ZAKE-108856 format. One line per 10 residues: number of its first residue (from 1); their letters; for each residue x, y, z of C-alpha. Coordinates in steps of 0.001 Angstrom, whole numbers, plus 524288, in hexadecimal, padded with zeros to 5 digits. Layout:
residues N
NUM> A> X:Y:Z; ...
This chain:
residues 345
1> MSPTGTTGPT> 39714:8AAFE:6D27E; 39ECF:8B29C:6C793; 3ABB8:8AE65:6C328; 3B735:8B776:6C4D7; 3C5CC:8B6C6:6C310; 3CF70:8B832:6CE3E; 3DDEA:8BA32:6CF9A; 3E71B:8B40F:6D9D3; 3EEAC:8BBFB:6E432; 3FA72:8BDF3:6DB53
11> GTAVRRYVVI> 3F1A0:8C3D8:6D07E; 3F1FC:8B761:6C85B; 3E561:8B147:6C2C5; 3DF6B:8A5FB:6CA8D; 3DCC5:89A3C:6C27B; 3CDBF:89994:6BF61; 3C6BA:88ECE:6B865; 3BC9E:892CE:6AE51; 3B4AB:886F1:6AC18; 3AC73:88858:69F67
21> GAGGVGAALA> 3A16B:87F95:69F98; 398A3:87B6B:6AA90; 394F8:86D3B:6A6A1; 399D8:86195:6AD9B; 3A8B8:86388:6ABE3; 3A817:87230:6AE3F; 39F58:870FF:6BA68; 3A894:866C1:6C081; 3B451:86F12:6BD7D; 3AE7A:87B29:6C32A
31> AGLTDAGLDV> 3AA5F:87369:6CF98; 3B810:86D91:6D27A; 3BF90:87993:6CFA3; 3B641:8810C:6D886; 3B75A:8768C:6E2F8; 3C69A:877E5:6E25F; 3C5A6:886AE:6E435; 3CA8C:88971:6D6EC; 3C4E8:895FA:6CF97; 3BAB8:891E0:6C5B6
41> VLVSRGATLG> 3AFE5:89726:6BD52; 3A658:88E89:6B618; 3A128:892CB:6A8C8; 39375:88F48:6A3A1; 38A1D:89201:6994C; 37C5F:8908D:69507; 37192:8894E:69CCD; 37CBB:88491:6A652; 380ED:89325:6A8C8; 373A3:89778:6AC25
51> VVRERGLRFT> 370B3:88B47:6B620; 37E6E:88C46:6BC8B; 37BEB:89B1A:6BE03; 36E32:89953:6C388; 37129:88DD1:6CD4E; 37F2E:889F8:6CC01; 385CA:87E72:6C69F; 38236:87208:6CE48; 38D3B:86851:6CEC0; 38CE6:85AB6:6D45D
61> HAGRTRVLDV> 3987E:85242:6D763; 39B22:84768:6E06D; 38C90:847F0:6E4D9; 38D39:856CA:6E890; 385ED:860B4:6E144; 388A8:86F7C:6E27B; 387E2:87B5E:6DB06; 39430:87F38:6D6F3; 3999B:88BD9:6DCE6; 3A187:89079:6D01B
71> PVAGGPDEVG> 3A098:89D48:6C884; 39954:89B21:6BB7B; 39AFD:8A352:6AF24; 3941F:8A3AE:6A1E3; 39F61:8A6DE:69A10; 3AD93:8ACA7:69929; 3A84E:8BB05:69B10; 3A2C1:8B709:6A880; 3AF05:8AFDE:6ACBD; 3B8E3:8BB5D:6AB08
81> LRAGDVLVLA> 3C44E:8B307:6A5A3; 3D19B:8B69A:6AAE0; 3DFAC:8B184:6ACEF; 3DFE1:8A537:6B49B; 3D2C8:89FAD:6AF0D; 3D379:89143:6A990; 3C870:88F53:6A043; 3C2DC:881F0:6A0C8; 3B97C:87D60:69666; 3AFD6:87325:69AF5
91> TKSQDATATL> 3A588:874D7:68FE8; 3A1B7:86987:68742; 3AA86:867A4:67B9B; 3A01F:86CCD:67203; 39F60:879BC:6799B; 3AE6C:87C32:679C0; 3B0AC:88178:66C18; 3A62A:88C8E:66EB1; 3AA6A:88EEE:67C9E; 3B8B5:89044:67BA4
101> PRWAWAARTD> 3B993:89D21:672CD; 3B000:8A3C3:67C4A; 3B9EC:8A1A6:687EE; 3C653:8A358:67FA9; 3C364:8B10D:67B5B; 3BC99:8B5E1:687E8; 3C335:8C1FD:68DCE; 3CAB0:8C01E:69A81; 3C910:8C9E0:6A4CA; 3D849:8CB38:6A622
111> GGVGADLPLV> 3DA21:8CBF4:696AC; 3DB20:8C1DC:68CCB; 3D1C0:8B763:6895A; 3CD4A:8AA4E:68DEF; 3D637:8A361:68409; 3E197:8A7E1:68C94; 3DDA9:89ECC:69692; 3DF1F:89083:69875; 3D47A:887F4:693CE; 3D143:87A46:69944
121> LLQNGLETER> 3C83B:87188:6910B; 3BFDA:865F4:69598; 3B84C:8614B:689A7; 3B73A:85425:68393; 3BC2F:85202:675E3; 3C83D:85759:66FE8; 3C3A2:863A4:669BC; 3C390:86E86:6745B; 3D1C9:86F44:6770A; 3D415:8719E:6683B
131> VALRCFPTVV> 3C9DD:87C3B:66779; 3CF0C:8834C:67471; 3DCED:88444:66E80; 3D742:88DC7:664DA; 3D4F6:8976F:66FAB; 3DC5C:89279:67C15; 3EABE:890C3:67CC5; 3EA3F:88A6D:6895B; 3E1B3:87EAB:688EC; 3E01D:872F6:691F9
141> GGVALIAARH> 3D8EA:86772:68D61; 3D1A5:85EFE:69729; 3C980:85246:69890; 3BF60:85269:6A316; 3BA55:844FE:6A8FF; 3AE62:847E7:6B0C8; 3A021:8423C:6B211; 39950:84F85:6B2DB; 38AB8:84EC8:6B03E; 38486:85BEF:6AB5E
151> VVTGEVDVAN> 3768E:8597E:6A737; 36EE5:8637E:6AEA0; 37364:87172:6AC31; 37B98:876E0:6B67A; 37D30:869BF:6BDC9; 38947:860ED:6BD43; 38BE6:85453:6C38F; 39977:84E63:6C415; 39A5F:83EF8:6C683; 3A89E:83E06:6C881
161> APRLGEVVLG> 3AD3D:83D18:6D657; 3B45D:8408C:6DEE3; 3BB4C:848E4:6D3FD; 3B3CB:850AD:6CA15; 3B996:84A52:6BE89; 3C6A3:848B7:6B729; 3CCF9:8521B:6AE14; 3D95B:851B1:6A547; 3DFA8:85D7C:6A091; 3EB1E:860FF:697BB
171> AYPSATAPPA> 3F00D:86C4D:68F08; 3EBB2:86BAE:68124; 3F145:86947:6782F; 3FA34:8611B:680D9; 405FF:861CE:676E2; 40601:87057:675B0; 3FE6B:876A9:6803B; 404D1:8823F:68708; 40A1C:88028:6950F; 3FF32:8880D:69A62
181> ARAVAEQVAT> 3F52C:87E3E:69577; 3FC7D:87348:69C69; 3FCE6:87B81:6A8D5; 3EED8:87E3A:6A8BB; 3EB80:86F71:6A731; 3F39E:86BF7:6B3A6; 3ED69:87700:6BAE7; 3E018:8741B:6B748; 3E204:865C7:6BA13; 3E726:869AA:6C82D
191> DLDRAGWLAQ> 3DB9B:87249:6C9A4; 3D1D4:86832:6C5BA; 3D814:85E3A:6CED9; 3D63C:867E1:6DAAD; 3C791:86965:6D4B7; 3C3BF:85B0C:6D68A; 3C77D:8561A:6C92A; 3D12B:84B8B:6C526; 3D9BE:85430:6BC46; 3E5A8:84FF4:6B46A
201> PVTDIERWLA> 3EE65:85835:6AB8C; 3F384:85186:69F22; 3FD7F:854CB:6948A; 3F5DC:84EF7:68A03; 3E76A:85343:68A63; 3E41B:84F66:67C68; 3E5AF:840AF:68084; 3DB69:8432C:68AEE; 3D29D:84B02:682A4; 3D2C6:83F0E:67883
211> WKLVASVTFA> 3D0A4:83539:6836A; 3C50B:83C4E:68858; 3BF30:83D66:67ACE; 3BE76:82E9E:679EB; 3B6AC:82DD8:686B2; 3AEAC:83ACE:6828D; 3A9F3:834D0:67594; 3A258:82AFB:67D40; 39B2F:8346B:68608; 38FEF:83817:67C9B
221> VGVLSGDDDE> 38C28:829B2:67B6D; 38405:82C40:68829; 37AC3:83546:68121; 376CB:82998:678B7; 36CB2:81FB7:67C85; 37095:810B8:67C5D; 373D4:80644:6857D; 380EE:805C2:68DC4; 38728:7FBEB:68438; 3846C:803BB:6780F
231> RARLRTDLAA> 38968:80FF1:67ED0; 395CE:80988:68393; 398A3:8042B:67672; 396FB:81162:66FA3; 39FD4:817EE:6796C; 3AA91:80DD2:67668; 3A8F4:80F7E:6678A; 3A92F:81F10:668DD; 3B4C8:81E37:67137; 3BC07:814FA:66795
241> EARAVLAAAG> 3B970:81E06:65C16; 3BF18:828FF:664D8; 3CBA6:82207:66763; 3CC86:81EF3:6594D; 3CC7B:82CE2:654B6; 3D4FC:8314B:65F6B; 3DF77:82785:65B6E; 3DDFB:82B8A:64D2D; 3E08C:83997:65177; 3EC05:8361E:65910
251> RDLADAAREL> 3E658:8397D:6661E; 3EB4D:831EE:671E2; 3E232:82EE8:67D5C; 3E55D:830D5:68B8F; 3E476:824EF:69417; 3DC90:8296D:69FA6; 3DE47:81D95:6A7C5; 3ED0B:81EB1:6A78C; 3EECF:82D40:6A633; 3E63D:832FF:6B078
261> THDRTLAAVA> 3ED13:83486:6BD36; 3E20F:836E7:6C655; 3D893:82D7F:6CC79; 3CD1C:82D1C:6C484; 3C438:826F8:6CD73; 3C3DF:834C0:6D49D; 3BB8D:83969:6CA1C; 3B333:82D0D:6C8BE; 3A4B3:82DFA:6C331; 39ACD:827D2:6CC3F
271> PSAAHGSGQQ> 39550:81B26:6C4F6; 386B8:82044:6C77D; 38983:82D9B:6C090; 38102:8301C:6B41C; 38E1E:836BE:6AEB9; 39413:82919:6ACED; 38879:8237B:6A671; 38A25:8299F:698A1; 38403:836E8:69C5F; 390E9:83E17:69A38
281> SPWQAFARGA> 39254:84B68:69403; 38C29:84915:68734; 37FF9:842DD:68DB3; 37E90:84DD3:6966B; 38024:858E7:68C52; 3756C:85135:68453; 36D26:85131:690AA; 36E2E:85FB4:69260; 36D19:8625B:6835F; 37B1C:86829:6841E
291> GSEVDFLNGE> 37FD3:863E5:67708; 3892D:858E0:6739C; 39885:85757:674A6; 39906:84C67:66AF0; 39EBA:85420:66055; 3AB55:85617:667D8; 3AB68:84835:66CE2; 3A637:83E15:66351; 3A7C1:8489A:65926; 3B69A:84A0A:65C9B
301> VALLGRLHGV> 3B7B6:83BA6:659A5; 3B0A4:83D35:64CA0; 3B924:848B5:64984; 3C5E6:8411B:64C76; 3C0C9:835C2:644E1; 3BE9C:83E46:638AB; 3CBCC:84495:63959; 3D35A:83774:63B13; 3CA62:82E6F:632E6; 3C4CA:825EF:63DFD
311> PTPLNHALQT> 3B670:82279:63DC2; 3AE8D:82672:64945; 3A0F3:823CF:64664; 39C51:82169:6548C; 3A106:82E2B:65942; 39B7C:83575:64D3A; 38EB0:82E39:64EF9; 38D94:83222:65DEF; 39101:84048:65A94; 38714:8416A:64FA7
321> VLGRSAAQGE> 37BE3:83B55:65808; 37E87:84319:663F9; 3821D:84F7C:65C2A; 37475:84E7C:655DE; 36E29:84B4B:6628E; 37479:85783:6694D; 3706B:860D3:65E3C; 36275:85C57:66074; 36318:85E0A:66E3E; 360B7:85071:67258
331> GPGVHSVGDV> 363C9:84A53:67F85; 36A98:83D7F:682C6; 3652B:83043:67E53; 35EEA:8351C:671CF; 3689F:82D34:669A0; 36EF0:81FFD:66B7C; 37AFA:81858:66A39; 37469:811C0:65F16; 372EB:81EAA:65812; 380F2:8208D:658A3
341> RTLAG> 384C5:812DE:653DD; 37AE5:81429:6489C; 380CB:820B9:64472; 38E61:81C69:644BE; 38B3C:81087:63C14
């Protein structure tokens, strides 16, 4: 199926979601938007693009496996960008910097460039929004909460049910963003609620990005060997360092328990799911040999620590251990919690 643009009966552009990245988050977005009858095209690359073009993207949710009926493109030249498009970046944080200029300066079929379009970001960490503002005037930051498993190329399994997951969206930067960015955040949240997500627009997305970072710095612990108690203690200590540097940087944290207005049990994760046993996105990336996100998670904590004079030995040590491991193409379990503790001193 080829992606093409359309216009409404009055000649105005119909909203179309261009989801860039066909991993766990991107596949779940495309599935929900398609099921809701919204116009969507999914963009992939590399081995995943080849597999999806050959046999489709296999998507499992709530015990049902199917091949997604969604147009798939390999890049902006195949999409045919136009007015009405909303770009949604669903790649990993480490891929965002190289991906954004490719879409920002892609020519649109109706004139102009991709940077004229609104951009929604769903990366972990604090860096992607800042990078995006160099090219895109209309930026919406987002926090996605989903237990999506992507270990086999071209196959995604979501363990949340009955909803696909949770997402919080807000214009970035919240204090000075143009009204257009706020309108986009509200519209996308409305559409994602129709598309089977629990979606909420907020007026202070920076607080939510900081809140998610505290959780995200613990995800890579699942890549390490060690008993459950060792891993739990390391997660607690990594999060404590993250809170300390965010406080030193003057970054307030959202309070999800108090501020989320939806019923979170509607996107609960099955207790038996592997997604909840430490096999989160870093573990999956190591299992696929797809690199490491730690530079933008634990490395973000190390960066803030250096900028504000706060020691972050454990986050730096975890970043170092797994950075080396990813560079050598190693899989999960090669290094241990003890290795991180030893390096941290």
